[in-house]
C-alpha positions, 0 to 999 in steps of 0.5 A, a space after each residue: 472517369 470524368 466523362 462517365 460521371 458527366 454523362 450519367 447525370 447530364 440527361 437534361 439540357 440545363 445540367 451543364 457539366 462542370 470542368 473535371 479534367 483538372 481536379 487532381 491538380 487544383 489547390 496544389 501549389 507544390 514544386 512542379 519540376 515540369 514547369 521548372 524545366 520549361 522555365 529554364 528552356 524558355 530563359 535559355 531560348 529567349 536569351 539566345 534569340 536576342 543574341 542571334 538577332 544581334 549576331 545576325 546583324 553583326 555578321 551580315 548573315 540572313 541565314 542567322 536572321 532567319 534562324 533567329 526568327 525560328 528561335 523567336 517562334 520557339 521562344 514564344 511557344 515555350 513561354 506560352 507553354 510555361 505560362 499555361 502550365 502554371 495557369 492550368 492550376 487556376 480554378 474554373 469560375 462561374 463566368 469561365 465554367 470551362 476553365 482557361 484552356 482556350 488561352 492556348 488557342 489565343 496564344 497560338 494565334 498571336 504566335 502565328 501572327 508574329 512569326 508570319 511578320 518575322 518571316 516576311 521581313 526575312 524574305 524581304 531581306 534575303 531575296 534581293 541578296 540572291 541577285 547581289 549576294 554579300 559574303 557574311 562574316 564566316 568566323 562569326 557565323 561559325 562561332 554563333 552556330 557552335 553556340 546555337 548547337 550548344 544552347 539548344 542542345 542543352 535546352 533539349 537535354 533539360 526537357 528530355 527528362 520530362 514526360 508531359 505532353 508540353 515537354 515532349 512537343 517542345 523538345 522536338 522544337 528544340 531538336 529542330 533548332 539544333 538541326 538548323 544550327 548544324 546547317 548554319 555551321 556547315 554553311 559557315 565552314 564551306 564559306 571559309 573555303 569557297 567563295 559562294 556567298 549566295 549560300 547564305 540567302 539560300 539557306 535563310 529562304 529555305 529556313 523561312 519557307 519551312 517556318 511559314 509552311 508550319 505556321 500557316 498549317 498551325 494557324 489553319 488548325 487553330 482557326 478551325 478550333 476557334 470556330 468550334 469545328 470538330 477536332 476530328 470528323 471521323 471520331 464524331 461520326 464514330 460517336 454518332 454511330 455508336 450512340 445510334 446503336 443503343 437500344 431504344 434510341 430512335 434518332 440523334 440530333 444537335 450533336 456538337 463535338 468541339 474542343 477547348 484547346 485541341 486536346 480537351 474535347 466537349 460533346 453535347 447531343 439530343 437522343 430521341 427515344 423510341 418510346 416512353 421509358 421507366 426510370 430504371 430503363 433511363 438509368 440503364 441507357 445512361 450507363 450504356 452512353 457512359 460506357 460508349 463514350 468512355 474510350 474517347 476521353 471527353 472532358 465534358 459531355 451533356 446528353 439530353 433525352 427526348 421522348 416521342 412527340 416531344 418538341 425539341 426546344 432548340 429547333 
C-alpha cells in the first residue's frame, strides 16, 4: 500500500515521497537465514574460484580457466547480493532520501567490467591453442570437475531452501555452474581415451562467448537504468493511458518513470485538470489515481495537479 499512501498526499511537486518499501525491515537486527545462506554460498564459491585458477594453471586447461572466470563472476554476484542483503536494512538519510538501492547498479557495472576483462584474457589464451593445441592434464581436469560439481551443487542446494528473489536468481547461476562443470567432466573423460586436445580450447571459447553475451546484455540493461531510462516502456504507456482516462484530467506531461535498481520503480507526473475543482473533488481524484497505480507496485510516486491557465514551472 506504500504507493497508495504516497499518491494520496503527493499532490504538490515539492512533496517528495519518503522511501517506504523497506520500512518493515528497518530497525530489526535479528538473525537473517537468507543472508546466512547467501554468505555460505559466497564463501564456497570464492574459495573454489581460487582453487580453479590454480588448478587451471597446473592442469594447463583453458577450459578450467574459462570456467574459473565464470565462477569469479558468480562469486562477485553472490558477494554483491550478500552485501546488499545486509545493507538493505540501512535507513534512508536526508542526503540519500531514496535509500541505497542503486548500489546494486554500481556493483553490476563493476562486476561486468571485471568479467569482460577476464573473458578477453581467456580468449587471448585460448584462440592460439586452436592452431597449436596442447593436451591438458586430464586426470587433474577430471578431479577438479568432480570437485566443481560437488561444491557448486552443494551451494545450489543451500540456496534452494530460500524463497527470496536474491536466492532464486543466484541459485540459477549456481545451477549453470554445475552444468558447466559437467561439460568439463565429460571432456576430461573423452580426452583420457581420445587424443583430441583441441576440445579444451573449444570448450573454453564456448564458455567465454556465453559469458560475454550475458555480461554485455546485463551491462546494456544496467546502463539504461543508470541513465534513468524507463524500466518498461509498455508499462509507462499503460500508466499514462490509465491516468488520462480519469475524470477531469485534460492532459498529462512531465511523466517520468524510472527505477532505483531494476525492481524498485519511481513515477512522477503533472496532471492538467479540465477545470477548477472543489477540495472534495480533488480528494476523489487522488483516490482514483492511487487505485489506478496500485497494481504497478511503485515504490515512490509524486503527482502534481495543474489547473487551467496555470503555468507549469518545470517548462
